[in-house]
Each structure stands twice: as C-alpha cells, then as structure tokens.
N, C-alpha and C positions, 0 to 999 in steps of 0.2 A: 504494500500500500504506500509506504513512504517514498519509494522510488518513483512511483507514478505521480505522486502528489508534488514532489520537488521540495525545495527549501522553504520552510515556513516563514523565515525572515524576508527572503526575496519576494515571496508572494504577498505578504502583509504590507511590505513597503512599496509595492507596485512595480517591481522589476520583472515580474513574470516568472516563468518556469526556469529553474536551475537544478541540475542533477544533484541529488542529495545522498548523504550517508546518515546513519543513525547517531545521534548524540544522546547518551544516557545521562539522566539527571545526576548532578553531583551535590546539589543543595541538600543539606541535612545528612549527607553520607560521610562516613569516616574516610580516612586516607586510604586510597587504593581500592575503595569500594564504589560500586555504582548501582543505581536504582534500576528497577525493571521498567520504570517510566522513561520514555524517550521522545525526542522530536527529530524530524528530518532537517538537517542543515547542509548546505553546500560547503565545499572546501573552504571558501573565503570566510564564511560565517562560523565555521567549525574549527578548523585547524590552522588557519593563516596566523603566523606569529604576531602580527600587529593588529589584524582586524577580526580574528576568530575568538570564539568564547574561551578557548584554552590559552589565549594570549593575555587574558586579564578579565576574569569573570565579572567583577564588580562594575568596572567601567563599561564592559560590553552590555551588561544587563541594564544599566542606566540608559544606554542608547537604544537598545532593541527590545527591552522588556525582560521580565523574569522568565525562567524556564516554565513556571506554572502558567503565566500569562500566554506564552507562546503555545503551550499544550492546549489551553482553553481555546485559543484561536484556531489551532489545527483541528481540534475536535468539532468546532462549530462550522468549519468550512469543508471538512472531509466528508466523504459519502457515509462513513460510519466511524464511530469512536473506536480507534484502534489502540489507544494507549491505556493500559490499566496496570496497576501495581499488584501483581499476583500475590 
C-alpha cells in the first residue's frame, strides 16, 4: 500500500507522487527500537542527511508535522487504514 501511495510529506505539501520507503515511528521508543507504526517517506524526507527525518527529528517535525500527524493524514487520504500498532 505505501509504495503505491508514495511519500506522505510530498503528497501533503503538494509535490505529488514520490516513490517511498517505510519509516517506522521512533517517538516514544527506546534506543535501537522501532514501533510497528509507520508512514511512507521518500528518500529526501526519510534518509537525506540534511532534509530527512533521520537528519534531525525535532527540526524536521516542526517543518513537516509529527509522525502521528502524518499517520493521521495518511490514514485519512489512503483507501484504507493500513497502519496499526499490533
């Protein structure tokens, strides 16, 4: 589902479709752990050293929204809710 949806940030900010990978939530998780909740992000919004969420989570979330806000947007615009914490 996430691969056909594309990057949630690109879609929300009006850039259109961008191929995406899964970003597992880190908020509230311990070091080296990741949640079963995730959102689709393109390489630039996910792993880019300067612009990606892994390049600086707090600043990134101030600009693009929290992981939960993006998950809520994703679920409201996707054909089905695909993200659950098992």
